[in-house]
C-alpha positions in Angstrom: -9.2 39.1 -8.1 -10.7 35.7 -7.6 -7.3 34.2 -6.6 -7.0 36.9 -3.8 -10.5 35.9 -2.5 -9.6 32.3 -2.5 -6.3 33.0 -0.6 -8.3 35.0 2.0 -10.7 32.1 2.5 -7.9 29.7 2.8 -6.1 31.8 5.4 -9.0 31.5 7.8 -8.8 27.7 7.8 -5.0 27.3 8.1 -3.5 26.3 11.4 -1.3 28.8 13.1 1.0 26.2 14.6 2.0 23.8 11.8 3.8 20.7 13.1 7.5 20.5 12.2 8.3 17.1 10.7 10.1 15.9 7.5 10.1 12.9 5.2 11.6 9.9 7.0 10.5 10.9 10.5 8.7 8.5 12.7 5.7 10.3 14.0 2.7 9.9 16.3 -0.4 11.4 14.7 -3.1 12.1 17.3 -6.5 12.1 15.6 -9.9 13.0 17.1 -12.4 10.2 16.6 -16.1 10.6 17.1 -17.9 7.5 18.5 -21.6 8.4 19.0 -21.7 11.4 21.2 -18.2 10.8 22.7 -14.9 12.1 21.3 -11.6 10.4 21.9 -8.0 10.6 20.5 -6.5 7.8 18.6 -2.8 7.6 17.9 -1.4 6.4 14.5 2.4 5.7 14.7 4.5 5.3 11.5 7.1 6.7 9.1 6.2 9.8 7.0 6.8 8.6 3.4 5.4 11.5 1.4 4.2 15.1 1.7 2.2 16.8 -1.1 0.2 19.9 -1.8 0.3 23.3 -0.4 -2.0 25.6 1.6 -5.1 24.0 3.0 -4.6 21.0 0.6 -1.3 19.9 2.1 -1.3 16.2 2.9 1.2 13.8 4.4 1.3 10.0 4.2 2.2 7.8 7.2 3.1 4.1 6.8 3.4 1.4 9.4 3.4 -2.4 9.6 0.5 -4.1 11.4 0.4 -8.0 11.5 3.0 -8.2 8.7 0.8 -6.0 6.5 1.7 -2.5 5.4 -0.9 0.2 6.3 -0.7 3.7 4.9 -2.9 6.6 5.9 -3.1 10.1 4.4 -3.7 13.0 6.7 -4.4 16.7 5.9 -1.8 18.9 7.7 -4.3 21.7 8.5 -7.3 19.5 9.5 -9.1 20.3 12.8 -9.4 16.5 13.3 -5.6 16.3 13.8 -4.9 17.1 17.5 -1.1 17.0 17.2 1.9 15.4 15.5 4.8 14.3 17.7 8.1 13.4 16.1 9.6 10.3 17.8 12.7 9.9 15.7 14.2 11.4 12.6 15.5 9.3 9.7 18.3 9.9 7.2 16.8 10.1 3.8 17.9 11.2 0.3 14.6 11.2 -1.4 11.5 13.4 -1.4 9.1 10.3 -1.5 9.9 7.0 0.2 7.6 4.8 -1.9 10.5 2.2 -2.2 9.7 1.2 1.5 6.5 -0.5 0.2 8.6 -3.2 -1.4 10.8 -3.8 1.6 10.3 -6.4 4.3 11.6 -6.8 7.9 14.7 -5.0 8.9 15.2 -3.5 5.4 12.3 -1.1 6.2 14.3 0.6 9.0 16.0 4.0 8.3 19.2 5.3 9.9 18.5 7.7 12.7 19.5 11.4 12.1 21.4 12.8 15.1 20.4 16.3 16.0 22.9 18.6 17.5 21.9 19.8 21.0 22.9 23.4 21.4 23.2 24.9 24.9 
C-alpha cells in the first residue's frame, strides 16, 4: 500500500521527456542558475562517466578537465533545474562506470567515437 503511494508521488515529479544519453557520451548539460532575481542558463560540458539510481533518484556524473584539473559534477536526471542535455558525441565503452578515466592524463582520457548509422 505505502509503496503504491510513493510511486504515485514520484510519478508527478518525473520528467516526461527524459534525455537520451549513455555512458561515454560527451554531453552539454544546460542548468538553470539563479543569481539574485535573475535566472540564466549555464552549460557544463564533459563525459558521462556514471549513471546510478532509478525513478526520481536517478543521477548521472559528468567529468571534464579545467586548467589541468579534473572536475566532476553529479546531476539529477529529473531535476527541474536541468533545462536540457545535448549529446555532442558518443564514445565506445565496455564498462558501466568509467572511473578509470580519473587516473588518466592528456590524450589517454579520450574515448573512441561511436559511429551511428544514418538511416534514410
